[in-house]
TORKOL-4160 file (C-alpha; in steps of 0.2 Angstrom, whole numbers, padded with zeros to 4 digits, m for minus):
432
<pt num="1" X="0510" Y="0466" Z="0510"/>
<pt num="2" X="0509" Y="0479" Z="0523"/>
<pt num="3" X="0521" Y="0478" Z="0538"/>
<pt num="4" X="0509" Y="0482" Z="0552"/>
<pt num="5" X="0522" Y="0488" Z="0564"/>
<pt num="6" X="0529" Y="0500" Z="0551"/>
<pt num="7" X="0513" Y="0508" Z="0545"/>
<pt num="8" X="0506" Y="0511" Z="0548"/>
<pt num="9" X="0470" Y="0521" Z="0460"/>
<pt num="10" X="0424" Y="0542" Z="0385"/>
<pt num="11" X="0428" Y="0542" Z="0371"/>
<pt num="12" X="0423" Y="0560" Z="0367"/>
<pt num="13" X="0404" Y="0561" Z="0365"/>
<pt num="14" X="0400" Y="0564" Z="0347"/>
<pt num="15" X="0386" Y="0576" Z="0343"/>
<pt num="16" X="0378" Y="0573" Z="0327"/>
<pt num="17" X="0368" Y="0587" Z="0321"/>
<pt num="18" X="0358" Y="0589" Z="0305"/>
<pt num="19" X="0360" Y="0605" Z="0296"/>
<pt num="20" X="0353" Y="0608" Z="0278"/>
<pt num="21" X="0354" Y="0590" Z="0274"/>
<pt num="22" X="0372" Y="0589" Z="0279"/>
<pt num="23" X="0378" Y="0579" Z="0294"/>
<pt num="24" X="0391" Y="0588" Z="0305"/>
<pt num="25" X="0401" Y="0578" Z="0318"/>
<pt num="26" X="0409" Y="0587" Z="0333"/>
<pt num="27" X="0418" Y="0580" Z="0347"/>
<pt num="28" X="0412" Y="0587" Z="0364"/>
<pt num="29" X="0426" Y="0594" Z="0375"/>
<pt num="30" X="0428" Y="0583" Z="0390"/>
<pt num="31" X="0426" Y="0590" Z="0407"/>
<pt num="32" X="0441" Y="0593" Z="0418"/>
<pt num="33" X="0444" Y="0593" Z="0436"/>
<pt num="34" X="0453" Y="0608" Z="0443"/>
<pt num="35" X="0462" Y="0610" Z="0460"/>
<pt num="36" X="0465" Y="0626" Z="0469"/>
<pt num="37" X="0474" Y="0625" Z="0486"/>
<pt num="38" X="0490" Y="0626" Z="0495"/>
<pt num="39" X="0506" Y="0615" Z="0498"/>
<pt num="40" X="0496" Y="0600" Z="0504"/>
<pt num="41" X="0488" Y="0598" Z="0487"/>
<pt num="42" X="0501" Y="0606" Z="0474"/>
<pt num="43" X="0514" Y="0598" Z="0463"/>
<pt num="44" X="0532" Y="0597" Z="0467"/>
<pt num="45" X="0548" Y="0594" Z="0458"/>
<pt num="46" X="0564" Y="0586" Z="0465"/>
<pt num="47" X="0563" Y="0595" Z="0481"/>
<pt num="48" X="0582" Y="0596" Z="0485"/>
<pt num="49" X="0580" Y="0602" Z="0503"/>
<pt num="50" X="0571" Y="0585" Z="0507"/>
<pt num="51" X="0578" Y="0568" Z="0511"/>
<pt num="52" X="0561" Y="0561" Z="0508"/>
<pt num="53" X="0552" Y="0573" Z="0496"/>
<pt num="54" X="0536" Y="0582" Z="0498"/>
<pt num="55" X="0521" Y="0578" Z="0487"/>
<pt num="56" X="0503" Y="0585" Z="0486"/>
<pt num="57" X="0488" Y="0574" Z="0485"/>
<pt num="58" X="0483" Y="0583" Z="0469"/>
<pt num="59" X="0498" Y="0574" Z="0461"/>
<pt num="60" X="0489" Y="0558" Z="0463"/>
<pt num="61" X="0471" Y="0561" Z="0461"/>
<pt num="62" X="0472" Y="0557" Z="0443"/>
<pt num="63" X="0475" Y="0539" Z="0448"/>
<pt num="64" X="0457" Y="0538" Z="0453"/>
<pt num="65" X="0450" Y="0548" Z="0438"/>
<pt num="66" X="0457" Y="0538" Z="0423"/>
<pt num="67" X="0446" Y="0546" Z="0410"/>
<pt num="68" X="0447" Y="0564" Z="0416"/>
<pt num="69" X="0461" Y="0576" Z="0416"/>
<pt num="70" X="0466" Y="0584" Z="0433"/>
<pt num="71" X="0473" Y="0601" Z="0432"/>
<pt num="72" X="0482" Y="0605" Z="0448"/>
<pt num="73" X="0483" Y="0624" Z="0451"/>
<pt num="74" X="0487" Y="0623" Z="0470"/>
<pt num="75" X="0503" Y="0632" Z="0475"/>
<pt num="76" X="0514" Y="0630" Z="0490"/>
<pt num="77" X="0512" Y="0644" Z="0504"/>
<pt num="78" X="0496" Y="0651" Z="0496"/>
<pt num="79" X="0480" Y="0655" Z="0505"/>
<pt num="80" X="0463" Y="0658" Z="0496"/>
<pt num="81" X="0468" Y="0676" Z="0496"/>
<pt num="82" X="0486" Y="0676" Z="0490"/>
<pt num="83" X="0483" Y="0663" Z="0476"/>
<pt num="84" X="0473" Y="0676" Z="0467"/>
<pt num="85" X="0488" Y="0686" Z="0462"/>
<pt num="86" X="0497" Y="0671" Z="0455"/>
<pt num="87" X="0498" Y="0665" Z="0437"/>
<pt num="88" X="0489" Y="0649" Z="0442"/>
<pt num="89" X="0473" Y="0659" Z="0446"/>
<pt num="90" X="0474" Y="0668" Z="0429"/>
<pt num="91" X="0475" Y="0651" Z="0421"/>
<pt num="92" X="0459" Y="0646" Z="0431"/>
<pt num="93" X="0450" Y="0661" Z="0425"/>
<pt num="94" X="0455" Y="0658" Z="0407"/>
<pt num="95" X="0452" Y="0639" Z="0406"/>
<pt num="96" X="0438" Y="0634" Z="0418"/>
<pt num="97" X="0422" Y="0630" Z="0407"/>
<pt num="98" X="0405" Y="0623" Z="0408"/>
<pt num="99" X="0405" Y="0605" Z="0414"/>
<pt num="100" X="0421" Y="0606" Z="0423"/>
<pt num="101" X="0424" Y="0603" Z="0442"/>
<pt num="102" X="0433" Y="0615" Z="0454"/>
<pt num="103" X="0440" Y="0607" Z="0470"/>
<pt num="104" X="0444" Y="0621" Z="0483"/>
<pt num="105" X="0455" Y="0617" Z="0498"/>
<pt num="106" X="0462" Y="0631" Z="0508"/>
<pt num="107" X="0464" Y="0635" Z="0527"/>
<pt num="108" X="0482" Y="0631" Z="0531"/>
<pt num="109" X="0489" Y="0648" Z="0526"/>
<pt num="110" X="0473" Y="0658" Z="0528"/>
<pt num="111" X="0476" Y="0658" Z="0547"/>
<pt num="112" X="0494" Y="0665" Z="0545"/>
<pt num="113" X="0495" Y="0682" Z="0553"/>
<pt num="114" X="0512" Y="0682" Z="0562"/>
<pt num="115" X="0519" Y="0696" Z="0552"/>
<pt num="116" X="0512" Y="0712" Z="0543"/>
<pt num="117" X="0516" Y="0704" Z="0526"/>
<pt num="118" X="0505" Y="0689" Z="0531"/>
<pt num="119" X="0491" Y="0700" Z="0536"/>
<pt num="120" X="0492" Y="0710" Z="0520"/>
<pt num="121" X="0494" Y="0695" Z="0508"/>
<pt num="122" X="0488" Y="0679" Z="0516"/>
<pt num="123" X="0477" Y="0681" Z="0531"/>
<pt num="124" X="0458" Y="0679" Z="0530"/>
<pt num="125" X="0447" Y="0681" Z="0545"/>
<pt num="126" X="0438" Y="0665" Z="0550"/>
<pt num="127" X="0424" Y="0676" Z="0558"/>
<pt num="128" X="0411" Y="0684" Z="0546"/>
<pt num="129" X="0400" Y="0677" Z="0533"/>
<pt num="130" X="0401" Y="0675" Z="0514"/>
<pt num="131" X="0397" Y="0693" Z="0512"/>
<pt num="132" X="0409" Y="0700" Z="0525"/>
<pt num="133" X="0424" Y="0707" Z="0516"/>
<pt num="134" X="0441" Y="0700" Z="0522"/>
<pt num="135" X="0433" Y="0685" Z="0529"/>
<pt num="136" X="0438" Y="0667" Z="0524"/>
<pt num="137" X="0420" Y="0663" Z="0518"/>
<pt num="138" X="0420" Y="0678" Z="0508"/>
<pt num="139" X="0437" Y="0674" Z="0500"/>
<pt num="140" X="0431" Y="0656" Z="0495"/>
<pt num="141" X="0414" Y="0662" Z="0489"/>
<pt num="142" X="0420" Y="0677" Z="0479"/>
<pt num="143" X="0436" Y="0671" Z="0472"/>
<pt num="144" X="0431" Y="0653" Z="0468"/>
<pt num="145" X="0413" Y="0648" Z="0470"/>
<pt num="146" X="0406" Y="0663" Z="0461"/>
<pt num="147" X="0419" Y="0661" Z="0447"/>
<pt num="148" X="0415" Y="0643" Z="0445"/>
<pt num="149" X="0396" Y="0645" Z="0445"/>
<pt num="150" X="0397" Y="0660" Z="0432"/>
<pt num="151" X="0407" Y="0649" Z="0420"/>
<pt num="152" X="0395" Y="0634" Z="0422"/>
<pt num="153" X="0408" Y="0624" Z="0432"/>
<pt num="154" X="0404" Y="0614" Z="0448"/>
<pt num="155" X="0413" Y="0619" Z="0464"/>
<pt num="156" X="0417" Y="0607" Z="0478"/>
<pt num="157" X="0424" Y="0612" Z="0494"/>
<pt num="158" X="0437" Y="0602" Z="0504"/>
<pt num="159" X="0442" Y="0605" Z="0521"/>
<pt num="160" X="0461" Y="0606" Z="0525"/>
<pt num="161" X="0470" Y="0590" Z="0529"/>
<pt num="162" X="0476" Y="0587" Z="0547"/>
<pt num="163" X="0493" Y="0590" Z="0553"/>
<pt num="164" X="0504" Y="0576" Z="0561"/>
<pt num="165" X="0502" Y="0584" Z="0578"/>
<pt num="166" X="0496" Y="0575" Z="0593"/>
<pt num="167" X="0489" Y="0578" Z="0610"/>
<pt num="168" X="0496" Y="0570" Z="0626"/>
<pt num="169" X="0482" Y="0557" Z="0625"/>
<pt num="170" X="0487" Y="0552" Z="0608"/>
<pt num="171" X="0473" Y="0560" Z="0598"/>
<pt num="172" X="0476" Y="0572" Z="0583"/>
<pt num="173" X="0477" Y="0590" Z="0588"/>
<pt num="174" X="0464" Y="0602" Z="0580"/>
<pt num="175" X="0476" Y="0614" Z="0572"/>
<pt num="176" X="0464" Y="0623" Z="0560"/>
<pt num="177" X="0453" Y="0632" Z="0573"/>
<pt num="178" X="0438" Y="0639" Z="0565"/>
<pt num="179" X="0444" Y="0637" Z="0547"/>
<pt num="180" X="0438" Y="0619" Z="0544"/>
<pt num="181" X="0421" Y="0624" Z="0551"/>
<pt num="182" X="0420" Y="0638" Z="0540"/>
<pt num="183" X="0421" Y="0627" Z="0525"/>
<pt num="184" X="0408" Y="0615" Z="0531"/>
<pt num="185" X="0396" Y="0629" Z="0535"/>
<pt num="186" X="0398" Y="0638" Z="0519"/>
<pt num="187" X="0395" Y="0621" Z="0509"/>
<pt num="188" X="0379" Y="0619" Z="0519"/>
<pt num="189" X="0373" Y="0636" Z="0517"/>
<pt num="190" X="0376" Y="0636" Z="0498"/>
<pt num="191" X="0371" Y="0618" Z="0496"/>
<pt num="192" X="0388" Y="0614" Z="0488"/>
<pt num="193" X="0396" Y="0596" Z="0490"/>
<pt num="194" X="0410" Y="0596" Z="0503"/>
<pt num="195" X="0423" Y="0583" Z="0507"/>
<pt num="196" X="0428" Y="0583" Z="0525"/>
<pt num="197" X="0447" Y="0579" Z="0523"/>
<pt num="198" X="0450" Y="0586" Z="0540"/>
<pt num="199" X="0439" Y="0572" Z="0548"/>
<pt num="200" X="0445" Y="0559" Z="0536"/>
<pt num="201" X="0464" Y="0562" Z="0539"/>
<pt num="202" X="0461" Y="0564" Z="0558"/>
<pt num="203" X="0453" Y="0547" Z="0559"/>
<pt num="204" X="0467" Y="0539" Z="0549"/>
<pt num="205" X="0480" Y="0548" Z="0560"/>
<pt num="206" X="0471" Y="0543" Z="0576"/>
<pt num="207" X="0472" Y="0525" Z="0570"/>
<pt num="208" X="0490" Y="0525" Z="0565"/>
<pt num="209" X="0497" Y="0536" Z="0580"/>
<pt num="210" X="0512" Y="0546" Z="0580"/>
<pt num="211" X="0524" Y="0533" Z="0575"/>
<pt num="212" X="0513" Y="0526" Z="0561"/>
<pt num="213" X="0510" Y="0542" Z="0553"/>
<pt num="214" X="0528" Y="0546" Z="0551"/>
<pt num="215" X="0527" Y="0535" Z="0535"/>
<pt num="216" X="0515" Y="0549" Z="0527"/>
<pt num="217" X="0526" Y="0564" Z="0529"/>
<pt num="218" X="0541" Y="0572" Z="0521"/>
<pt num="219" X="0558" Y="0573" Z="0529"/>
<pt num="220" X="0571" Y="0587" Z="0528"/>
<pt num="221" X="0589" Y="0584" Z="0524"/>
<pt num="222" X="0593" Y="0595" Z="0539"/>
<pt num="223" X="0588" Y="0587" Z="0555"/>
<pt num="224" X="0587" Y="0605" Z="0563"/>
<pt num="225" X="0572" Y="0609" Z="0553"/>
<pt num="226" X="0554" Y="0604" Z="0556"/>
<pt num="227" X="0552" Y="0592" Z="0571"/>
<pt num="228" X="0569" Y="0584" Z="0572"/>
<pt num="229" X="0569" Y="0583" Z="0553"/>
<pt num="230" X="0551" Y="0578" Z="0551"/>
<pt num="231" X="0539" Y="0589" Z="0542"/>
<pt num="232" X="0523" Y="0586" Z="0550"/>
<pt num="233" X="0513" Y="0597" Z="0538"/>
<pt num="234" X="0518" Y="0591" Z="0521"/>
<pt num="235" X="0515" Y="0574" Z="0514"/>
<pt num="236" X="0527" Y="0563" Z="0505"/>
<pt num="237" X="0523" Y="0553" Z="0489"/>
<pt num="238" X="0515" Y="0539" Z="0499"/>
<pt num="239" X="0505" Y="0550" Z="0510"/>
<pt num="240" X="0499" Y="0560" Z="0495"/>
<pt num="241" X="0493" Y="0545" Z="0487"/>
<pt num="242" X="0484" Y="0539" Z="0503"/>
<pt num="243" X="0476" Y="0556" Z="0505"/>
<pt num="244" X="0471" Y="0557" Z="0486"/>
<pt num="245" X="0463" Y="0540" Z="0488"/>
<pt num="246" X="0453" Y="0546" Z="0503"/>
<pt num="247" X="0448" Y="0562" Z="0494"/>
<pt num="248" X="0443" Y="0552" Z="0479"/>
<pt num="249" X="0432" Y="0541" Z="0490"/>
<pt num="250" X="0424" Y="0557" Z="0498"/>
<pt num="251" X="0421" Y="0564" Z="0480"/>
<pt num="252" X="0413" Y="0547" Z="0476"/>
<pt num="253" X="0401" Y="0549" Z="0491"/>
<pt num="254" X="0398" Y="0568" Z="0489"/>
<pt num="255" X="0382" Y="0567" Z="0480"/>
<pt num="256" X="0389" Y="0576" Z="0466"/>
<pt num="257" X="0389" Y="0569" Z="0448"/>
<pt num="258" X="0408" Y="0570" Z="0449"/>
<pt num="259" X="0406" Y="0553" Z="0457"/>
<pt num="260" X="0404" Y="0545" Z="0440"/>
<pt num="261" X="0422" Y="0550" Z="0436"/>
<pt num="262" X="0430" Y="0541" Z="0450"/>
<pt num="263" X="0437" Y="0524" Z="0448"/>
<pt num="264" X="0446" Y="0513" Z="0460"/>
<pt num="265" X="0452" Y="0500" Z="0448"/>
<pt num="266" X="0470" Y="0505" Z="0451"/>
<pt num="267" X="0469" Y="0501" Z="0469"/>
<pt num="268" X="0474" Y="0511" Z="0484"/>
<pt num="269" X="0493" Y="0510" Z="0484"/>
<pt num="270" X="0507" Y="0502" Z="0474"/>
<pt num="271" X="0521" Y="0490" Z="0478"/>
<pt num="272" X="0538" Y="0497" Z="0477"/>
<pt num="273" X="0552" Y="0492" Z="0465"/>
<pt num="274" X="0570" Y="0488" Z="0469"/>
<pt num="275" X="0575" Y="0504" Z="0460"/>
<pt num="276" X="0563" Y="0516" Z="0469"/>
<pt num="277" X="0567" Y="0509" Z="0486"/>
<pt num="278" X="0586" Y="0511" Z="0483"/>
<pt num="279" X="0584" Y="0528" Z="0476"/>
<pt num="280" X="0574" Y="0533" Z="0492"/>
<pt num="281" X="0587" Y="0525" Z="0504"/>
<pt num="282" X="0601" Y="0534" Z="0496"/>
<pt num="283" X="0592" Y="0551" Z="0498"/>
<pt num="284" X="0588" Y="0546" Z="0516"/>
<pt num="285" X="0605" Y="0543" Z="0521"/>
<pt num="286" X="0612" Y="0558" Z="0512"/>
<pt num="287" X="0624" Y="0548" Z="0501"/>
<pt num="288" X="0636" Y="0559" Z="0491"/>
<pt num="289" X="0631" Y="0555" Z="0473"/>
<pt num="290" X="0645" Y="0546" Z="0463"/>
<pt num="291" X="0652" Y="0558" Z="0450"/>
<pt num="292" X="0660" Y="0543" Z="0441"/>
<pt num="293" X="0648" Y="0530" Z="0437"/>
<pt num="294" X="0661" Y="0516" Z="0435"/>
<pt num="295" X="0656" Y="0499" Z="0431"/>
<pt num="296" X="0637" Y="0498" Z="0426"/>
<pt num="297" X="0623" Y="0486" Z="0429"/>
<pt num="298" X="0619" Y="0479" Z="0412"/>
<pt num="299" X="0600" Y="0482" Z="0415"/>
<pt num="300" X="0601" Y="0500" Z="0421"/>
<pt num="301" X="0601" Y="0514" Z="0408"/>
<pt num="302" X="0615" Y="0526" Z="0412"/>
<pt num="303" X="0607" Y="0539" Z="0402"/>
<pt num="304" X="0590" Y="0539" Z="0411"/>
<pt num="305" X="0586" Y="0551" Z="0425"/>
<pt num="306" X="0590" Y="0548" Z="0443"/>
<pt num="307" X="0601" Y="0532" Z="0440"/>
<pt num="308" X="0615" Y="0542" Z="0448"/>
<pt num="309" X="0607" Y="0536" Z="0465"/>
<pt num="310" X="0608" Y="0518" Z="0459"/>
<pt num="311" X="0627" Y="0519" Z="0455"/>
<pt num="312" X="0630" Y="0528" Z="0471"/>
<pt num="313" X="0622" Y="0514" Z="0480"/>
<pt num="314" X="0633" Y="0502" Z="0471"/>
<pt num="315" X="0648" Y="0512" Z="0475"/>
<pt num="316" X="0644" Y="0512" Z="0493"/>
<pt num="317" X="0641" Y="0493" Z="0494"/>
<pt num="318" X="0622" Y="0495" Z="0497"/>
<pt num="319" X="0617" Y="0485" Z="0481"/>
<pt num="320" X="0626" Y="0472" Z="0471"/>
<pt num="321" X="0621" Y="0464" Z="0454"/>
<pt num="322" X="0616" Y="0446" Z="0451"/>
<pt num="323" X="0629" Y="0433" Z="0443"/>
<pt num="324" X="0624" Y="0440" Z="0426"/>
<pt num="325" X="0628" Y="0458" Z="0431"/>
<pt num="326" X="0610" Y="0464" Z="0432"/>
<pt num="327" X="0601" Y="0474" Z="0446"/>
<pt num="328" X="0583" Y="0470" Z="0441"/>
<pt num="329" X="0578" Y="0488" Z="0445"/>
<pt num="330" X="0559" Y="0486" Z="0440"/>
<pt num="331" X="0557" Y="0470" Z="0450"/>
<pt num="332" X="0545" Y="0471" Z="0465"/>
<pt num="333" X="0555" Y="0473" Z="0482"/>
<pt num="334" X="0554" Y="0458" Z="0493"/>
<pt num="335" X="0556" Y="0458" Z="0512"/>
<pt num="336" X="0573" Y="0450" Z="0512"/>
<pt num="337" X="0579" Y="0463" Z="0499"/>
<pt num="338" X="0572" Y="0477" Z="0510"/>
<pt num="339" X="0582" Y="0470" Z="0524"/>
<pt num="340" X="0598" Y="0468" Z="0514"/>
<pt num="341" X="0598" Y="0486" Z="0506"/>
<pt num="342" X="0593" Y="0494" Z="0523"/>
<pt num="343" X="0606" Y="0486" Z="0533"/>
<pt num="344" X="0619" Y="0490" Z="0521"/>
<pt num="345" X="0614" Y="0508" Z="0520"/>
<pt num="346" X="0614" Y="0509" Z="0539"/>
<pt num="347" X="0632" Y="0502" Z="0539"/>
<pt num="348" X="0638" Y="0514" Z="0525"/>
<pt num="349" X="0631" Y="0528" Z="0535"/>
<pt num="350" X="0641" Y="0523" Z="0550"/>
<pt num="351" X="0628" Y="0514" Z="0561"/>
<pt num="352" X="0635" Y="0500" Z="0571"/>
<pt num="353" X="0625" Y="0484" Z="0568"/>
<pt num="354" X="0624" Y="0468" Z="0578"/>
<pt num="355" X="0623" Y="0454" Z="0564"/>
<pt num="356" X="0623" Y="0440" Z="0577"/>
<pt num="357" X="0611" Y="0427" Z="0568"/>
<pt num="358" X="0606" Y="0419" Z="0584"/>
<pt num="359" X="0591" Y="0430" Z="0583"/>
<pt num="360" X="0585" Y="0420" Z="0568"/>
<pt num="361" X="0583" Y="0405" Z="0579"/>
<pt num="362" X="0565" Y="0411" Z="0584"/>
<pt num="363" X="0561" Y="0416" Z="0567"/>
<pt num="364" X="0549" Y="0404" Z="0559"/>
<pt num="365" X="0554" Y="0407" Z="0541"/>
<pt num="366" X="0573" Y="0408" Z="0544"/>
<pt num="367" X="0577" Y="0393" Z="0533"/>
<pt num="368" X="0569" Y="0403" Z="0518"/>
<pt num="369" X="0581" Y="0417" Z="0519"/>
<pt num="370" X="0594" Y="0417" Z="0506"/>
<pt num="371" X="0612" Y="0416" Z="0512"/>
<pt num="372" X="0616" Y="0434" Z="0506"/>
<pt num="373" X="0602" Y="0441" Z="0517"/>
<pt num="374" X="0604" Y="0432" Z="0533"/>
<pt num="375" X="0616" Y="0444" Z="0542"/>
<pt num="376" X="0606" Y="0459" Z="0536"/>
<pt num="377" X="0590" Y="0451" Z="0542"/>
<pt num="378" X="0598" Y="0448" Z="0559"/>
<pt num="379" X="0605" Y="0466" Z="0560"/>
<pt num="380" X="0587" Y="0473" Z="0558"/>
<pt num="381" X="0579" Y="0461" Z="0570"/>
<pt num="382" X="0592" Y="0465" Z="0583"/>
<pt num="383" X="0590" Y="0483" Z="0580"/>
<pt num="384" X="0571" Y="0485" Z="0577"/>
<pt num="385" X="0564" Y="0469" Z="0584"/>
<pt num="386" X="0547" Y="0463" Z="0578"/>
<pt num="387" X="0546" Y="0478" Z="0567"/>
<pt num="388" X="0552" Y="0465" Z="0555"/>
<pt num="389" X="0537" Y="0453" Z="0553"/>
<pt num="390" X="0539" Y="0434" Z="0554"/>
<pt num="391" X="0533" Y="0431" Z="0536"/>
<pt num="392" X="0540" Y="0423" Z="0520"/>
<pt num="393" X="0556" Y="0433" Z="0516"/>
<pt num="394" X="0550" Y="0434" Z="0497"/>
<pt num="395" X="0534" Y="0443" Z="0502"/>
<pt num="396" X="0532" Y="0459" Z="0491"/>
<pt num="397" X="0534" Y="0475" Z="0501"/>
<pt num="398" X="0521" Y="0489" Z="0499"/>
<pt num="399" X="0525" Y="0507" Z="0497"/>
<pt num="400" X="0519" Y="0512" Z="0514"/>
<pt num="401" X="0531" Y="0500" Z="0523"/>
<pt num="402" X="0545" Y="0506" Z="0512"/>
<pt num="403" X="0542" Y="0524" Z="0518"/>
<pt num="404" X="0541" Y="0519" Z="0536"/>
<pt num="405" X="0558" Y="0511" Z="0534"/>
<pt num="406" X="0564" Y="0528" Z="0527"/>
<pt num="407" X="0558" Y="0536" Z="0543"/>
<pt num="408" X="0566" Y="0523" Z="0554"/>
<pt num="409" X="0583" Y="0525" Z="0545"/>
<pt num="410" X="0583" Y="0544" Z="0545"/>
<pt num="411" X="0580" Y="0543" Z="0564"/>
<pt num="412" X="0594" Y="0530" Z="0566"/>
<pt num="413" X="0607" Y="0540" Z="0557"/>
<pt num="414" X="0603" Y="0558" Z="0563"/>
<pt num="415" X="0605" Y="0562" Z="0581"/>
<pt num="416" X="0593" Y="0576" Z="0584"/>
<pt num="417" X="0596" Y="0588" Z="0598"/>
<pt num="418" X="0582" Y="0583" Z="0611"/>
<pt num="419" X="0582" Y="0601" Z="0618"/>
<pt num="420" X="0580" Y="0609" Z="0601"/>
<pt num="421" X="0563" Y="0617" Z="0599"/>
<pt num="422" X="0553" Y="0612" Z="0583"/>
<pt num="423" X="0551" Y="0625" Z="0570"/>
<pt num="424" X="0535" Y="0634" Z="0571"/>
<pt num="425" X="0521" Y="0631" Z="0558"/>
<pt num="426" X="0525" Y="0648" Z="0550"/>
<pt num="427" X="0543" Y="0644" Z="0548"/>
<pt num="428" X="0539" Y="0627" Z="0540"/>
<pt num="429" X="0526" Y="0634" Z="0528"/>
<pt num="430" X="0535" Y="0649" Z="0521"/>
<pt num="431" X="0531" Y="0654" Z="0504"/>
<pt num="432" X="0544" Y="0646" Z="0492"/>
């Protein structure tokens, strides 16, 4: 289910050869997909500076290449120039082989020239052709395309994804200048496949608008960072999966034989579990993790990772167990459970809620809401109106709607200084 107002997946070939009457069987090494790029594509860990953590689309591309390994060598803050001094680039040089694919996506950081350090280490000139030393095209061609072709691998260019930045008329801003054009032109000149991620994401963002696209992006713990806490460059895990899906579709339609490796049998996005939603809500409200676990749920393993957030939620009264003392962490999150957990989280964060259930009189499915959820339902309807859809309360919630709720909750509990200036792109995209 998608909450519309909130929104906004070979066996080794065996070569049999005859040699002097003997039969030798050798497993052919499978092709791999390598990714080079920046923070929008790279892998992240726990990301402790974020309430809603960052993720790169490269983390999710493997969902759509089930029989092919994806090796993500992208790195935060790097340009096509600066990645070449990193360990990841040496791994590429050592590991890339015939039959592999190299996905190349740069542009965000190649434009950085606000400091002498950036000019020396990251900046590449968008003017100039593939043979012009110091140009963006030359960096892509020399450092990646020629390397791939020399090894018998197949390079595929990808333009940089759009930022969550909008013009006054509600359309997405072009924040890449000539850099996305450089990628398109180079691909055409060299007859190399190109996935236009700039255009794909711009179309999506134009459809979803400023509010809808909040569900795609990471959010800082500190509201003074980014755009009132919102990071309009870096994706969250939901946004990364959406972009990975779009890039996978682009690869499928690229004309390259990489299309044979793409599968959408896993679908686009997933539903979200009670466990994952609760974990996200605790991070979003900045709940202090409980040092003493106290009484546990019978079905939550105290020794597994990240369960501290579950017990913190219990301590704060955000979640309770059933009559058997179970939390049912792996169960899909229903709409009424989303309302219950969210309202309790807002209350624990100090938000005053109107729990007057009179608002449910106009709610067609009010009789289907469980007693424990009625006041929470009413609280969110009174707070956010028809953002909460008039559907069966047991409807399963999708990942996108959950991430949209994180954004709404964050804005509700954090009073941003309306006069504060948003951080510059350079401040947000520092090398970490």
